[in-house]
N, C-alpha and C positions, 0 to 999 in steps of 0.2 A: 411689529407686531407685538401683541399681547402675549405676554407668558401664559401657560397651560395654567398654572397655579393660581394666576391672579383671575383669570375665567370662571377655573371652578369656585372660588372663593367668592366673585360676585353672583353665579348662580347660588349659591350656597344661601349668600344674604337675601337674593330674590325670592327663595323657596321660604326663607324666614317670615320675611316682610308679608308676603301674600296669605301665608298659612295663618300667621298670627292676626291678620285683619279678616281673614273669610271665617274663623272661628270664634272670634271675641268682637268684631263689630267696630274695632279700634284700631286706627291709624298711628302708630307708634314709629316716630320719624327718629328716633334712636338707632333704629335697626339699618336703616341706609346708611347713615351716618357711618358707625361702627362697621359697616360693611367696607366702607370705602378707605376707612383707615385702615382695616385688616389687609385689604386688597393691596394697597400701597406696602404695607409691611412683607405680602406675600413675593410682589414684585421683588422689594430691595434682596430678599431671601434667595429669589430665582437667579439673581445676579451672581450671589455666593454659591449656591449649590442648586439647581435646578433639580434634580430627582428627590432633595428633601422637602423642597417647598411643594413639587406635586404631590408627595405623600402626606404632607401635613393638610394641604388643602383638601385632599379626600376625605380625610380625618373629620375635618369642619364640615364638608359636604353632608358625611353619614351623621354625624351630629343635626344637622337642620332639618334632615330629613325625618328625624325619629324624634324632635322636639316636642313635647305633645301640648297643644292650646286647647281649654276645655275638654280635655280627654282623647283629643284627635290630633295626629301627626299627620306630616304631608303623606306620608306612606298609607296611612289608613283614609285619607281622601281620595288618593288614586286608585287605590282597590275597592273603596266603597261605589266609587263612580263605574269601575270595569265590571263590577258585578253582574250577573247574569239576573234579569226581572224574572226568570221562570221559577217555580218552585221547586223544591226537590222532595222526593220521596219521604214521609215521614221515617225516623229510626227506627229500625228494626224492622221494616218491612221488605218484603221479598219481592222483587219482580220478574216474572215470567219471561224468558226468552227461548224462543224456539230455534231448535237446531235443524236446520236444513241441511 
């Protein structure tokens, strides 16, 4: 079974590849190749110290989630998709709530 650190690293690479393609409309095949090499390194590290490999892979995942392409990160994309389409009242407006 694959190590946890390896799977987290592969997820981070997938996030980077998809987010870069989505925002730049350019497929950069260096990202999946680098991801596979990094995942192999994480697997080797996991055989030495599983906890250290997992912590390092989580840091890689955090970096992948916050890397911006054309001013948008993966987190920005997800929060943009989940935002409500309803309009909020203007700033400074007071809504009246009846107390029953």
